[in-house]
All heavy atoms as atom14 arrays in JSON, in Angstrom:
{
  "sequence": "MAFVIGSECIACGACEAQCPVGAISMGDGRFEIDPDKCISCGSCAGGCPVGTISEG",
  "atom14_mask": [
    [1, 1, 1, 1, 1, 1, 1, 1, 0, 0, 0, 0, 0, 0],
    [1, 1, 1, 1, 1, 0, 0, 0, 0, 0, 0, 0, 0, 0],
    [1, 1, 1, 1, 1, 1, 1, 1, 1, 1, 1, 0, 0, 0],
    [1, 1, 1, 1, 1, 1, 1, 0, 0, 0, 0, 0, 0, 0],
    [1, 1, 1, 1, 1, 1, 1, 1, 0, 0, 0, 0, 0, 0],
    [1, 1, 1, 1, 0, 0, 0, 0, 0, 0, 0, 0, 0, 0],
    [1, 1, 1, 1, 1, 1, 0, 0, 0, 0, 0, 0, 0, 0],
    [1, 1, 1, 1, 1, 1, 1, 1, 1, 0, 0, 0, 0, 0],
    [1, 1, 1, 1, 1, 1, 0, 0, 0, 0, 0, 0, 0, 0],
    [1, 1, 1, 1, 1, 1, 1, 1, 0, 0, 0, 0, 0, 0],
    [1, 1, 1, 1, 1, 0, 0, 0, 0, 0, 0, 0, 0, 0],
    [1, 1, 1, 1, 1, 1, 0, 0, 0, 0, 0, 0, 0, 0],
    [1, 1, 1, 1, 0, 0, 0, 0, 0, 0, 0, 0, 0, 0],
    [1, 1, 1, 1, 1, 0, 0, 0, 0, 0, 0, 0, 0, 0],
    [1, 1, 1, 1, 1, 1, 0, 0, 0, 0, 0, 0, 0, 0],
    [1, 1, 1, 1, 1, 1, 1, 1, 1, 0, 0, 0, 0, 0],
    [1, 1, 1, 1, 1, 0, 0, 0, 0, 0, 0, 0, 0, 0],
    [1, 1, 1, 1, 1, 1, 1, 1, 1, 0, 0, 0, 0, 0],
    [1, 1, 1, 1, 1, 1, 0, 0, 0, 0, 0, 0, 0, 0],
    [1, 1, 1, 1, 1, 1, 1, 0, 0, 0, 0, 0, 0, 0],
    [1, 1, 1, 1, 1, 1, 1, 0, 0, 0, 0, 0, 0, 0],
    [1, 1, 1, 1, 0, 0, 0, 0, 0, 0, 0, 0, 0, 0],
    [1, 1, 1, 1, 1, 0, 0, 0, 0, 0, 0, 0, 0, 0],
    [1, 1, 1, 1, 1, 1, 1, 1, 0, 0, 0, 0, 0, 0],
    [1, 1, 1, 1, 1, 1, 0, 0, 0, 0, 0, 0, 0, 0],
    [1, 1, 1, 1, 1, 1, 1, 1, 0, 0, 0, 0, 0, 0],
    [1, 1, 1, 1, 0, 0, 0, 0, 0, 0, 0, 0, 0, 0],
    [1, 1, 1, 1, 1, 1, 1, 1, 0, 0, 0, 0, 0, 0],
    [1, 1, 1, 1, 0, 0, 0, 0, 0, 0, 0, 0, 0, 0],
    [1, 1, 1, 1, 1, 1, 1, 1, 1, 1, 1, 0, 0, 0],
    [1, 1, 1, 1, 1, 1, 1, 1, 1, 1, 1, 0, 0, 0],
    [1, 1, 1, 1, 1, 1, 1, 1, 1, 0, 0, 0, 0, 0],
    [1, 1, 1, 1, 1, 1, 1, 1, 0, 0, 0, 0, 0, 0],
    [1, 1, 1, 1, 1, 1, 1, 1, 0, 0, 0, 0, 0, 0],
    [1, 1, 1, 1, 1, 1, 1, 0, 0, 0, 0, 0, 0, 0],
    [1, 1, 1, 1, 1, 1, 1, 1, 0, 0, 0, 0, 0, 0],
    [1, 1, 1, 1, 1, 1, 1, 1, 1, 0, 0, 0, 0, 0],
    [1, 1, 1, 1, 1, 1, 0, 0, 0, 0, 0, 0, 0, 0],
    [1, 1, 1, 1, 1, 1, 1, 1, 0, 0, 0, 0, 0, 0],
    [1, 1, 1, 1, 1, 1, 0, 0, 0, 0, 0, 0, 0, 0],
    [1, 1, 1, 1, 1, 1, 0, 0, 0, 0, 0, 0, 0, 0],
    [1, 1, 1, 1, 0, 0, 0, 0, 0, 0, 0, 0, 0, 0],
    [1, 1, 1, 1, 1, 1, 0, 0, 0, 0, 0, 0, 0, 0],
    [1, 1, 1, 1, 1, 1, 0, 0, 0, 0, 0, 0, 0, 0],
    [1, 1, 1, 1, 1, 0, 0, 0, 0, 0, 0, 0, 0, 0],
    [1, 1, 1, 1, 0, 0, 0, 0, 0, 0, 0, 0, 0, 0],
    [1, 1, 1, 1, 0, 0, 0, 0, 0, 0, 0, 0, 0, 0],
    [1, 1, 1, 1, 1, 1, 0, 0, 0, 0, 0, 0, 0, 0],
    [1, 1, 1, 1, 1, 1, 1, 0, 0, 0, 0, 0, 0, 0],
    [1, 1, 1, 1, 1, 1, 1, 0, 0, 0, 0, 0, 0, 0],
    [1, 1, 1, 1, 0, 0, 0, 0, 0, 0, 0, 0, 0, 0],
    [1, 1, 1, 1, 1, 1, 1, 0, 0, 0, 0, 0, 0, 0],
    [1, 1, 1, 1, 1, 1, 1, 1, 0, 0, 0, 0, 0, 0],
    [1, 1, 1, 1, 1, 1, 0, 0, 0, 0, 0, 0, 0, 0],
    [1, 1, 1, 1, 1, 1, 1, 1, 1, 0, 0, 0, 0, 0],
    [1, 1, 1, 1, 0, 0, 0, 0, 0, 0, 0, 0, 0, 0]
  ],
  "atom14_positions": [
    [[23.0, 9.91, 6.74], [23.86, 9.78, 7.9], [23.24, 8.77, 8.86], [22.04, 8.82, 9.13], [24.02, 11.15, 8.56], [24.92, 11.11, 9.76], [25.27, 12.74, 10.45], [26.32, 13.4, 9.17], [0.0, 0.0, 0.0], [0.0, 0.0, 0.0], [0.0, 0.0, 0.0], [0.0, 0.0, 0.0], [0.0, 0.0, 0.0], [0.0, 0.0, 0.0]],
    [[24.01, 7.89, 9.38], [23.55, 6.84, 10.28], [23.15, 7.41, 11.64], [23.65, 8.45, 12.06], [24.63, 5.8, 10.48], [0.0, 0.0, 0.0], [0.0, 0.0, 0.0], [0.0, 0.0, 0.0], [0.0, 0.0, 0.0], [0.0, 0.0, 0.0], [0.0, 0.0, 0.0], [0.0, 0.0, 0.0], [0.0, 0.0, 0.0], [0.0, 0.0, 0.0]],
    [[22.26, 6.72, 12.3], [21.87, 7.09, 13.65], [22.88, 6.52, 14.63], [23.59, 5.56, 14.32], [20.47, 6.55, 13.95], [19.37, 7.42, 13.43], [19.12, 7.52, 12.08], [18.58, 8.17, 14.3], [18.12, 8.34, 11.59], [17.57, 8.98, 13.82], [17.33, 9.07, 12.47], [0.0, 0.0, 0.0], [0.0, 0.0, 0.0], [0.0, 0.0, 0.0]],
    [[22.97, 7.11, 15.82], [23.86, 6.65, 16.87], [23.09, 6.54, 18.18], [22.13, 7.28, 18.41], [25.1, 7.56, 17.06], [26.0, 7.51, 15.85], [24.68, 8.98, 17.36], [0.0, 0.0, 0.0], [0.0, 0.0, 0.0], [0.0, 0.0, 0.0], [0.0, 0.0, 0.0], [0.0, 0.0, 0.0], [0.0, 0.0, 0.0], [0.0, 0.0, 0.0]],
    [[23.52, 5.64, 19.04], [22.91, 5.46, 20.35], [23.82, 6.08, 21.39], [25.0, 5.75, 21.47], [22.68, 3.97, 20.64], [21.75, 3.37, 19.57], [22.11, 3.78, 22.04], [21.55, 1.87, 19.68], [0.0, 0.0, 0.0], [0.0, 0.0, 0.0], [0.0, 0.0, 0.0], [0.0, 0.0, 0.0], [0.0, 0.0, 0.0], [0.0, 0.0, 0.0]],
    [[23.28, 6.99, 22.18], [24.06, 7.7, 23.19], [24.34, 6.88, 24.42], [23.83, 5.76, 24.61], [0.0, 0.0, 0.0], [0.0, 0.0, 0.0], [0.0, 0.0, 0.0], [0.0, 0.0, 0.0], [0.0, 0.0, 0.0], [0.0, 0.0, 0.0], [0.0, 0.0, 0.0], [0.0, 0.0, 0.0], [0.0, 0.0, 0.0], [0.0, 0.0, 0.0]],
    [[25.13, 7.44, 25.3], [25.57, 6.75, 26.52], [24.44, 6.53, 27.52], [24.61, 5.77, 28.47], [26.7, 7.53, 27.18], [26.27, 8.83, 27.53], [0.0, 0.0, 0.0], [0.0, 0.0, 0.0], [0.0, 0.0, 0.0], [0.0, 0.0, 0.0], [0.0, 0.0, 0.0], [0.0, 0.0, 0.0], [0.0, 0.0, 0.0], [0.0, 0.0, 0.0]],
    [[23.3, 7.17, 27.33], [22.16, 7.01, 28.23], [21.4, 5.72, 27.97], [20.41, 5.43, 28.64], [21.21, 8.19, 28.11], [21.82, 9.52, 28.5], [22.58, 10.17, 27.34], [22.47, 9.7, 26.2], [23.29, 11.15, 27.59], [0.0, 0.0, 0.0], [0.0, 0.0, 0.0], [0.0, 0.0, 0.0], [0.0, 0.0, 0.0], [0.0, 0.0, 0.0]],
    [[21.84, 4.91, 26.99], [21.19, 3.65, 26.64], [21.01, 2.77, 27.88], [21.96, 2.58, 28.64], [22.02, 2.91, 25.59], [21.39, 1.28, 25.13], [0.0, 0.0, 0.0], [0.0, 0.0, 0.0], [0.0, 0.0, 0.0], [0.0, 0.0, 0.0], [0.0, 0.0, 0.0], [0.0, 0.0, 0.0], [0.0, 0.0, 0.0], [0.0, 0.0, 0.0]],
    [[19.78, 2.26, 28.07], [19.5, 1.39, 29.21], [19.46, -0.09, 28.8], [19.04, -0.94, 29.57], [18.19, 1.79, 29.91], [17.0, 1.73, 28.94], [18.33, 3.18, 30.54], [15.64, 1.92, 29.6], [0.0, 0.0, 0.0], [0.0, 0.0, 0.0], [0.0, 0.0, 0.0], [0.0, 0.0, 0.0], [0.0, 0.0, 0.0], [0.0, 0.0, 0.0]],
    [[19.88, -0.38, 27.57], [19.98, -1.75, 27.05], [18.67, -2.53, 27.13], [18.66, -3.7, 27.46], [21.12, -2.51, 27.74], [0.0, 0.0, 0.0], [0.0, 0.0, 0.0], [0.0, 0.0, 0.0], [0.0, 0.0, 0.0], [0.0, 0.0, 0.0], [0.0, 0.0, 0.0], [0.0, 0.0, 0.0], [0.0, 0.0, 0.0], [0.0, 0.0, 0.0]],
    [[17.57, -1.86, 26.81], [16.26, -2.51, 26.88], [15.93, -3.34, 25.64], [15.08, -4.21, 25.68], [15.17, -1.47, 27.12], [14.89, -0.36, 25.73], [0.0, 0.0, 0.0], [0.0, 0.0, 0.0], [0.0, 0.0, 0.0], [0.0, 0.0, 0.0], [0.0, 0.0, 0.0], [0.0, 0.0, 0.0], [0.0, 0.0, 0.0], [0.0, 0.0, 0.0]],
    [[16.57, -3.02, 24.51], [16.34, -3.77, 23.28], [15.22, -3.26, 22.41], [14.96, -3.83, 21.35], [0.0, 0.0, 0.0], [0.0, 0.0, 0.0], [0.0, 0.0, 0.0], [0.0, 0.0, 0.0], [0.0, 0.0, 0.0], [0.0, 0.0, 0.0], [0.0, 0.0, 0.0], [0.0, 0.0, 0.0], [0.0, 0.0, 0.0], [0.0, 0.0, 0.0]],
    [[14.54, -2.21, 22.81], [13.43, -1.67, 22.02], [13.9, -1.24, 20.63], [13.21, -1.48, 19.64], [12.77, -0.51, 22.74], [0.0, 0.0, 0.0], [0.0, 0.0, 0.0], [0.0, 0.0, 0.0], [0.0, 0.0, 0.0], [0.0, 0.0, 0.0], [0.0, 0.0, 0.0], [0.0, 0.0, 0.0], [0.0, 0.0, 0.0], [0.0, 0.0, 0.0]],
    [[15.05, -0.64, 20.54], [15.57, -0.16, 19.26], [15.89, -1.33, 18.32], [15.59, -1.27, 17.12], [16.8, 0.7, 19.45], [18.17, -0.12, 20.31], [0.0, 0.0, 0.0], [0.0, 0.0, 0.0], [0.0, 0.0, 0.0], [0.0, 0.0, 0.0], [0.0, 0.0, 0.0], [0.0, 0.0, 0.0], [0.0, 0.0, 0.0], [0.0, 0.0, 0.0]],
    [[16.48, -2.37, 18.87], [16.85, -3.53, 18.06], [15.61, -4.14, 17.4], [15.63, -4.51, 16.22], [17.56, -4.57, 18.92], [18.01, -5.78, 18.13], [18.71, -6.81, 19.0], [18.36, -6.94, 20.2], [19.6, -7.49, 18.47], [0.0, 0.0, 0.0], [0.0, 0.0, 0.0], [0.0, 0.0, 0.0], [0.0, 0.0, 0.0], [0.0, 0.0, 0.0]],
    [[14.52, -4.2, 18.13], [13.28, -4.77, 17.62], [12.66, -3.9, 16.52], [11.95, -4.41, 15.66], [12.29, -4.97, 18.75], [0.0, 0.0, 0.0], [0.0, 0.0, 0.0], [0.0, 0.0, 0.0], [0.0, 0.0, 0.0], [0.0, 0.0, 0.0], [0.0, 0.0, 0.0], [0.0, 0.0, 0.0], [0.0, 0.0, 0.0], [0.0, 0.0, 0.0]],
    [[12.94, -2.6, 16.53], [12.36, -1.67, 15.56], [13.14, -1.58, 14.25], [12.61, -1.14, 13.25], [12.28, -0.26, 16.17], [11.33, -0.15, 17.34], [9.89, -0.39, 16.94], [9.44, 0.06, 15.9], [9.18, -1.13, 17.76], [0.0, 0.0, 0.0], [0.0, 0.0, 0.0], [0.0, 0.0, 0.0], [0.0, 0.0, 0.0], [0.0, 0.0, 0.0]],
    [[14.4, -1.99, 14.25], [15.25, -1.81, 13.07], [14.88, -2.79, 11.95], [15.0, -4.01, 12.11], [16.72, -2.0, 13.45], [17.84, -1.69, 12.06], [0.0, 0.0, 0.0], [0.0, 0.0, 0.0], [0.0, 0.0, 0.0], [0.0, 0.0, 0.0], [0.0, 0.0, 0.0], [0.0, 0.0, 0.0], [0.0, 0.0, 0.0], [0.0, 0.0, 0.0]],
    [[14.47, -2.26, 10.79], [14.05, -3.14, 9.69], [15.19, -3.82, 8.95], [14.96, -4.75, 8.18], [13.28, -2.19, 8.76], [13.92, -0.87, 8.98], [14.28, -0.85, 10.45], [0.0, 0.0, 0.0], [0.0, 0.0, 0.0], [0.0, 0.0, 0.0], [0.0, 0.0, 0.0], [0.0, 0.0, 0.0], [0.0, 0.0, 0.0], [0.0, 0.0, 0.0]],
    [[16.43, -3.37, 9.16], [17.56, -3.95, 8.43], [18.56, -4.67, 9.33], [19.63, -5.09, 8.89], [18.29, -2.87, 7.58], [17.38, -2.35, 6.49], [18.81, -1.74, 8.45], [0.0, 0.0, 0.0], [0.0, 0.0, 0.0], [0.0, 0.0, 0.0], [0.0, 0.0, 0.0], [0.0, 0.0, 0.0], [0.0, 0.0, 0.0], [0.0, 0.0, 0.0]],
    [[18.26, -4.81, 10.6], [19.14, -5.54, 11.52], [20.47, -4.86, 11.78], [21.47, -5.53, 11.97], [0.0, 0.0, 0.0], [0.0, 0.0, 0.0], [0.0, 0.0, 0.0], [0.0, 0.0, 0.0], [0.0, 0.0, 0.0], [0.0, 0.0, 0.0], [0.0, 0.0, 0.0], [0.0, 0.0, 0.0], [0.0, 0.0, 0.0], [0.0, 0.0, 0.0]],
    [[20.46, -3.52, 11.82], [21.71, -2.78, 12.02], [22.08, -2.59, 13.48], [23.14, -2.07, 13.78], [21.6, -1.4, 11.35], [0.0, 0.0, 0.0], [0.0, 0.0, 0.0], [0.0, 0.0, 0.0], [0.0, 0.0, 0.0], [0.0, 0.0, 0.0], [0.0, 0.0, 0.0], [0.0, 0.0, 0.0], [0.0, 0.0, 0.0], [0.0, 0.0, 0.0]],
    [[21.21, -3.02, 14.4], [21.44, -2.79, 15.82], [21.73, -4.09, 16.54], [21.04, -5.09, 16.35], [20.22, -2.09, 16.46], [19.94, -0.77, 15.72], [20.45, -1.85, 17.94], [18.67, -0.07, 16.15], [0.0, 0.0, 0.0], [0.0, 0.0, 0.0], [0.0, 0.0, 0.0], [0.0, 0.0, 0.0], [0.0, 0.0, 0.0], [0.0, 0.0, 0.0]],
    [[22.78, -4.07, 17.36], [23.14, -5.25, 18.15], [23.71, -4.8, 19.49], [24.09, -3.65, 19.66], [24.17, -6.1, 17.4], [25.35, -5.35, 17.17], [0.0, 0.0, 0.0], [0.0, 0.0, 0.0], [0.0, 0.0, 0.0], [0.0, 0.0, 0.0], [0.0, 0.0, 0.0], [0.0, 0.0, 0.0], [0.0, 0.0, 0.0], [0.0, 0.0, 0.0]],
    [[23.76, -5.75, 20.42], [24.29, -5.44, 21.75], [25.8, -5.29, 21.68], [26.49, -6.13, 21.1], [23.92, -6.55, 22.74], [24.43, -6.3, 24.15], [23.92, -4.72, 24.82], [22.68, -5.26, 25.97], [0.0, 0.0, 0.0], [0.0, 0.0, 0.0], [0.0, 0.0, 0.0], [0.0, 0.0, 0.0], [0.0, 0.0, 0.0], [0.0, 0.0, 0.0]],
    [[26.26, -4.2, 22.25], [27.7, -3.95, 22.31], [28.19, -4.16, 23.72], [27.72, -5.05, 24.42], [0.0, 0.0, 0.0], [0.0, 0.0, 0.0], [0.0, 0.0, 0.0], [0.0, 0.0, 0.0], [0.0, 0.0, 0.0], [0.0, 0.0, 0.0], [0.0, 0.0, 0.0], [0.0, 0.0, 0.0], [0.0, 0.0, 0.0], [0.0, 0.0, 0.0]],
    [[29.08, -3.32, 24.16], [29.66, -3.42, 25.5], [28.77, -2.68, 26.5], [28.98, -1.51, 26.8], [31.07, -2.83, 25.48], [31.82, -3.05, 26.78], [31.46, -3.96, 27.53], [32.77, -2.29, 27.04], [0.0, 0.0, 0.0], [0.0, 0.0, 0.0], [0.0, 0.0, 0.0], [0.0, 0.0, 0.0], [0.0, 0.0, 0.0], [0.0, 0.0, 0.0]],
    [[27.74, -3.36, 26.98], [26.85, -2.77, 27.97], [25.7, -1.95, 27.42], [24.85, -1.48, 28.17], [0.0, 0.0, 0.0], [0.0, 0.0, 0.0], [0.0, 0.0, 0.0], [0.0, 0.0, 0.0], [0.0, 0.0, 0.0], [0.0, 0.0, 0.0], [0.0, 0.0, 0.0], [0.0, 0.0, 0.0], [0.0, 0.0, 0.0], [0.0, 0.0, 0.0]],
    [[25.68, -1.72, 26.13], [24.59, -0.98, 25.49], [24.49, -1.39, 24.03], [25.4, -2.03, 23.5], [24.78, 0.52, 25.62], [26.0, 1.05, 24.89], [26.14, 2.54, 25.1], [27.35, 3.01, 24.43], [27.46, 4.18, 23.85], [26.47, 5.02, 23.87], [28.58, 4.53, 23.27], [0.0, 0.0, 0.0], [0.0, 0.0, 0.0], [0.0, 0.0, 0.0]],
    [[23.41, -1.01, 23.4], [23.23, -1.36, 22.0], [24.01, -0.4, 21.11], [24.28, 0.74, 21.48], [21.74, -1.34, 21.64], [21.03, -2.58, 22.09], [20.53, -2.68, 23.38], [20.9, -3.67, 21.26], [19.89, -3.82, 23.82], [20.27, -4.83, 21.68], [19.77, -4.9, 22.96], [0.0, 0.0, 0.0], [0.0, 0.0, 0.0], [0.0, 0.0, 0.0]],
    [[24.39, -0.88, 19.94], [25.15, -0.09, 18.97], [24.53, -0.24, 17.59], [23.93, -1.27, 17.28], [26.6, -0.57, 18.92], [27.32, -0.45, 20.24], [28.72, -1.04, 20.21], [29.05, -1.78, 19.25], [29.47, -0.79, 21.15], [0.0, 0.0, 0.0], [0.0, 0.0, 0.0], [0.0, 0.0, 0.0], [0.0, 0.0, 0.0], [0.0, 0.0, 0.0]],
    [[24.69, 0.77, 16.77], [24.17, 0.76, 15.4], [25.34, 0.66, 14.43], [26.27, 1.46, 14.49], [23.34, 2.03, 15.11], [22.15, 2.12, 16.07], [22.88, 2.03, 13.66], [21.36, 3.4, 15.97], [0.0, 0.0, 0.0], [0.0, 0.0, 0.0], [0.0, 0.0, 0.0], [0.0, 0.0, 0.0], [0.0, 0.0, 0.0], [0.0, 0.0, 0.0]],
    [[25.28, -0.3, 13.53], [26.3, -0.47, 12.5], [26.03, 0.58, 11.41], [25.02, 0.49, 10.71], [26.21, -1.88, 11.91], [27.27, -2.15, 10.86], [27.82, -1.19, 10.27], [27.54, -3.34, 10.61], [0.0, 0.0, 0.0], [0.0, 0.0, 0.0], [0.0, 0.0, 0.0], [0.0, 0.0, 0.0], [0.0, 0.0, 0.0], [0.0, 0.0, 0.0]],
    [[26.91, 1.57, 11.27], [26.66, 2.64, 10.29], [26.64, 2.15, 8.84], [26.04, 2.8, 7.98], [27.81, 3.62, 10.52], [28.87, 2.82, 11.19], [28.17, 1.75, 11.98], [0.0, 0.0, 0.0], [0.0, 0.0, 0.0], [0.0, 0.0, 0.0], [0.0, 0.0, 0.0], [0.0, 0.0, 0.0], [0.0, 0.0, 0.0], [0.0, 0.0, 0.0]],
    [[27.26, 1.01, 8.57], [27.26, 0.48, 7.21], [25.93, -0.18, 6.84], [25.6, -0.3, 5.67], [28.39, -0.53, 7.02], [29.77, 0.13, 7.12], [29.89, 1.31, 6.72], [30.69, -0.53, 7.62], [0.0, 0.0, 0.0], [0.0, 0.0, 0.0], [0.0, 0.0, 0.0], [0.0, 0.0, 0.0], [0.0, 0.0, 0.0], [0.0, 0.0, 0.0]],
    [[25.17, -0.6, 7.85], [23.87, -1.22, 7.61], [22.71, -0.24, 7.79], [21.65, -0.44, 7.21], [23.66, -2.39, 8.58], [24.55, -3.58, 8.32], [24.21, -4.69, 9.31], [25.08, -5.91, 9.12], [24.76, -6.95, 10.12], [0.0, 0.0, 0.0], [0.0, 0.0, 0.0], [0.0, 0.0, 0.0], [0.0, 0.0, 0.0], [0.0, 0.0, 0.0]],
    [[22.89, 0.78, 8.6], [21.83, 1.75, 8.92], [21.35, 2.47, 7.66], [22.16, 2.96, 6.87], [22.33, 2.77, 9.94], [21.12, 4.01, 10.42], [0.0, 0.0, 0.0], [0.0, 0.0, 0.0], [0.0, 0.0, 0.0], [0.0, 0.0, 0.0], [0.0, 0.0, 0.0], [0.0, 0.0, 0.0], [0.0, 0.0, 0.0], [0.0, 0.0, 0.0]],
    [[20.02, 2.52, 7.48], [19.44, 3.21, 6.32], [18.83, 4.55, 6.72], [18.13, 5.19, 5.94], [18.4, 2.33, 5.6], [17.26, 1.94, 6.55], [19.06, 1.1, 4.99], [16.09, 1.25, 5.86], [0.0, 0.0, 0.0], [0.0, 0.0, 0.0], [0.0, 0.0, 0.0], [0.0, 0.0, 0.0], [0.0, 0.0, 0.0], [0.0, 0.0, 0.0]],
    [[19.1, 5.0, 7.93], [18.66, 6.3, 8.45], [17.15, 6.5, 8.39], [16.67, 7.59, 8.12], [19.38, 7.43, 7.73], [20.77, 7.34, 7.9], [0.0, 0.0, 0.0], [0.0, 0.0, 0.0], [0.0, 0.0, 0.0], [0.0, 0.0, 0.0], [0.0, 0.0, 0.0], [0.0, 0.0, 0.0], [0.0, 0.0, 0.0], [0.0, 0.0, 0.0]],
    [[16.4, 5.45, 8.69], [14.93, 5.54, 8.63], [14.35, 6.17, 9.9], [13.24, 6.68, 9.87], [14.32, 4.18, 8.38], [14.52, 2.99, 9.73], [0.0, 0.0, 0.0], [0.0, 0.0, 0.0], [0.0, 0.0, 0.0], [0.0, 0.0, 0.0], [0.0, 0.0, 0.0], [0.0, 0.0, 0.0], [0.0, 0.0, 0.0], [0.0, 0.0, 0.0]],
    [[15.07, 6.09, 11.02], [14.6, 6.67, 12.27], [13.67, 5.81, 13.09], [13.2, 6.24, 14.14], [0.0, 0.0, 0.0], [0.0, 0.0, 0.0], [0.0, 0.0, 0.0], [0.0, 0.0, 0.0], [0.0, 0.0, 0.0], [0.0, 0.0, 0.0], [0.0, 0.0, 0.0], [0.0, 0.0, 0.0], [0.0, 0.0, 0.0], [0.0, 0.0, 0.0]],
    [[13.4, 4.6, 12.66], [12.51, 3.72, 13.41], [13.04, 3.46, 14.82], [12.27, 3.41, 15.78], [12.35, 2.38, 12.69], [11.65, 2.55, 11.49], [0.0, 0.0, 0.0], [0.0, 0.0, 0.0], [0.0, 0.0, 0.0], [0.0, 0.0, 0.0], [0.0, 0.0, 0.0], [0.0, 0.0, 0.0], [0.0, 0.0, 0.0], [0.0, 0.0, 0.0]],
    [[14.32, 3.32, 14.96], [14.92, 3.05, 16.26], [14.72, 4.23, 17.22], [14.4, 4.04, 18.39], [16.4, 2.74, 16.12], [17.37, 4.05, 15.32], [0.0, 0.0, 0.0], [0.0, 0.0, 0.0], [0.0, 0.0, 0.0], [0.0, 0.0, 0.0], [0.0, 0.0, 0.0], [0.0, 0.0, 0.0], [0.0, 0.0, 0.0], [0.0, 0.0, 0.0]],
    [[14.9, 5.43, 16.71], [14.76, 6.62, 17.55], [13.34, 6.75, 18.09], [13.14, 7.12, 19.25], [15.15, 7.86, 16.77], [0.0, 0.0, 0.0], [0.0, 0.0, 0.0], [0.0, 0.0, 0.0], [0.0, 0.0, 0.0], [0.0, 0.0, 0.0], [0.0, 0.0, 0.0], [0.0, 0.0, 0.0], [0.0, 0.0, 0.0], [0.0, 0.0, 0.0]],
    [[12.37, 6.42, 17.28], [10.98, 6.5, 17.7], [10.62, 5.47, 18.75], [9.69, 5.67, 19.52], [0.0, 0.0, 0.0], [0.0, 0.0, 0.0], [0.0, 0.0, 0.0], [0.0, 0.0, 0.0], [0.0, 0.0, 0.0], [0.0, 0.0, 0.0], [0.0, 0.0, 0.0], [0.0, 0.0, 0.0], [0.0, 0.0, 0.0], [0.0, 0.0, 0.0]],
    [[11.36, 4.38, 18.8], [11.08, 3.31, 19.75], [11.88, 3.38, 21.03], [11.67, 2.58, 21.94], [0.0, 0.0, 0.0], [0.0, 0.0, 0.0], [0.0, 0.0, 0.0], [0.0, 0.0, 0.0], [0.0, 0.0, 0.0], [0.0, 0.0, 0.0], [0.0, 0.0, 0.0], [0.0, 0.0, 0.0], [0.0, 0.0, 0.0], [0.0, 0.0, 0.0]],
    [[12.8, 4.31, 21.13], [13.67, 4.41, 22.31], [12.94, 5.08, 23.48], [12.55, 6.24, 23.37], [14.93, 5.19, 21.98], [16.07, 5.34, 23.38], [0.0, 0.0, 0.0], [0.0, 0.0, 0.0], [0.0, 0.0, 0.0], [0.0, 0.0, 0.0], [0.0, 0.0, 0.0], [0.0, 0.0, 0.0], [0.0, 0.0, 0.0], [0.0, 0.0, 0.0]],
    [[12.78, 4.37, 24.61], [12.04, 4.95, 25.74], [12.78, 6.07, 26.48], [12.16, 6.83, 27.21], [11.82, 3.75, 26.67], [12.94, 2.82, 26.37], [13.2, 3.0, 24.89], [0.0, 0.0, 0.0], [0.0, 0.0, 0.0], [0.0, 0.0, 0.0], [0.0, 0.0, 0.0], [0.0, 0.0, 0.0], [0.0, 0.0, 0.0], [0.0, 0.0, 0.0]],
    [[14.1, 6.17, 26.27], [14.86, 7.24, 26.95], [15.34, 8.31, 25.98], [16.02, 9.26, 26.39], [16.04, 6.67, 27.78], [15.54, 5.84, 28.94], [16.98, 5.88, 26.92], [0.0, 0.0, 0.0], [0.0, 0.0, 0.0], [0.0, 0.0, 0.0], [0.0, 0.0, 0.0], [0.0, 0.0, 0.0], [0.0, 0.0, 0.0], [0.0, 0.0, 0.0]],
    [[15.01, 8.21, 24.71], [15.34, 9.22, 23.72], [16.82, 9.46, 23.51], [17.25, 10.59, 23.29], [0.0, 0.0, 0.0], [0.0, 0.0, 0.0], [0.0, 0.0, 0.0], [0.0, 0.0, 0.0], [0.0, 0.0, 0.0], [0.0, 0.0, 0.0], [0.0, 0.0, 0.0], [0.0, 0.0, 0.0], [0.0, 0.0, 0.0], [0.0, 0.0, 0.0]],
    [[17.61, 8.41, 23.54], [19.06, 8.56, 23.4], [19.6, 8.29, 22.01], [20.8, 8.28, 21.78], [19.79, 7.7, 24.45], [21.17, 8.07, 24.47], [19.66, 6.22, 24.13], [0.0, 0.0, 0.0], [0.0, 0.0, 0.0], [0.0, 0.0, 0.0], [0.0, 0.0, 0.0], [0.0, 0.0, 0.0], [0.0, 0.0, 0.0], [0.0, 0.0, 0.0]],
    [[18.7, 8.09, 21.04], [19.13, 7.81, 19.66], [18.92, 9.05, 18.81], [17.84, 9.63, 18.8], [18.36, 6.61, 19.08], [18.56, 5.38, 19.97], [18.82, 6.33, 17.66], [17.73, 4.18, 19.56], [0.0, 0.0, 0.0], [0.0, 0.0, 0.0], [0.0, 0.0, 0.0], [0.0, 0.0, 0.0], [0.0, 0.0, 0.0], [0.0, 0.0, 0.0]],
    [[19.97, 9.42, 18.08], [19.9, 10.6, 17.22], [20.73, 10.4, 15.97], [21.52, 9.46, 15.89], [20.4, 11.84, 17.97], [21.75, 11.66, 18.35], [0.0, 0.0, 0.0], [0.0, 0.0, 0.0], [0.0, 0.0, 0.0], [0.0, 0.0, 0.0], [0.0, 0.0, 0.0], [0.0, 0.0, 0.0], [0.0, 0.0, 0.0], [0.0, 0.0, 0.0]],
    [[20.55, 11.29, 15.0], [21.37, 11.22, 13.79], [22.8, 11.59, 14.12], [23.04, 12.55, 14.84], [20.83, 12.13, 12.7], [19.57, 11.59, 12.04], [19.17, 12.4, 10.84], [19.69, 12.11, 9.74], [18.36, 13.3, 11.01], [0.0, 0.0, 0.0], [0.0, 0.0, 0.0], [0.0, 0.0, 0.0], [0.0, 0.0, 0.0], [0.0, 0.0, 0.0]],
    [[23.72, 10.78, 13.63], [25.13, 11.0, 13.92], [25.71, 11.96, 13.02], [26.33, 12.77, 12.84], [0.0, 0.0, 0.0], [0.0, 0.0, 0.0], [0.0, 0.0, 0.0], [0.0, 0.0, 0.0], [0.0, 0.0, 0.0], [0.0, 0.0, 0.0], [0.0, 0.0, 0.0], [0.0, 0.0, 0.0], [0.0, 0.0, 0.0], [0.0, 0.0, 0.0]]
  ]
}
C-alpha cells in the first residue's frame, strides 16, 4: 500500500529528497506521493519533520 502525505505538510521537501524512486512531487501547496510509483519503503515517513506521512 502506498504512503500518503497528510494535510499537516509544511512543504519543506525533506520527503522528496528521501524517496528512492522519485514518487514525491510538489502538488497544490504541499507534496504528494504518486501511488503508482511508491514502493512503500517508508523512507519518506522517516524523513518527515512533522510526522504527517503514513501508509494509506
